[in-house]
Residue, then its C-alpha position, 0 to 999 in steps of 0.5 A: m826564723k830560728n825555729t824554722s832553721a832548727f826545724i829544717l835541720l831536724i828534718l834533714s838529720l832525720i832523712a840522713c838517718i834513713p838507710r840507703t840501699y844501692l844496686s850491686d855491681e852485678e845488678k848494674n851490669w844488666l844495663p848494657y847501654n850508654e847515653g847516645d846509643i841507637l838501637i835499630f829494629k826491623s819488624s817481620s812486616q818490614k817496618i823500621d824503628s829506632i830507639l835513642i838512649e837519651e839518658i841513664r840516671d840514678d834517683f833515690p825516692d826522697y818523699l817525706g814519710s819514706d821508710d826506704f831510700y833506695q837507688i833506681r837506675s833508669v834508661i830514658a829513651n826516645h822512640h815512637h809512641f806505640k799508638d801514633p807516629r809521634k816521638v816520646s821519651t819514656y823509660l826503656i828499662k829500670l833497675v830498682a834496689y832492694t828494701e827491707d820489704r822486697g828484693s831488687y827488681i828490673e822493669f822492662g818498658i820497651e815501645t816501638r811503632n804499634a808495640q808495647f811491653i806493658e809497664k810496671q811489671q816487676f821481675s826480681f833479679t833472683s827469678i830472672q836469673e833462674q830463667p833458662v839461657v838460650e841462643l838467638t841469632v838476629p840480623y845484628g848477630s848471634f848471642n848465647d846469653v839470651l833470656l826470654i821475658g814473658n808478659k805477665s800483665d792483664y793487657s795481653s789482648t790489646q793490639t799493641a801488646i808484646d808477648v815475649i822479650y828476648w834480652s841479652r845480658s851483653h847487648g840488651y833488647l834483641r827481639f820482641d814478639k807481639y801477641d798478633g804474631t809480629s816480631w821485631e829484631l835488632i838489625d843494628m846498634v850504633e854505639k856512641k863513641p866516648 
């Protein structure tokens, strides 16, 4: 029993020595959402879909053998699955802090009816901030802080693939265009009252 306790203390002290990296305040500002917010989109084919922000959470990968302890901030949303009418909960956007081997990055993961931005595409904060800023008007309003985020996956030929996301630094997802020519625009955002 004494050896087991000593071993556990040794492991915990080794884990405590692993340096932690956190997202900067500037990086955290890329998330304009709060838990309970509802995004309502309308497609160019007149379909309506909503996305509920269920949870915003911070995690640190803590598996044994990890050289890095870095912060991951995820927005978990409830939405229609891109292939069928059921509702699912997946990440909507993820911010990942830097490590010694790579810089901080952002992953977009939006899904609605028949539309999906292919997951696991990493966009470094450095490269994304170098994108030109454009103005965009959608039914929800006009915005002058919009970045166009292009799909860089190999799955662009699928029927559900989103080609471009229009991302506002102040309001998040405003519009996305699919490869088939269908577009979805934000028509309303119901913000949860504190």
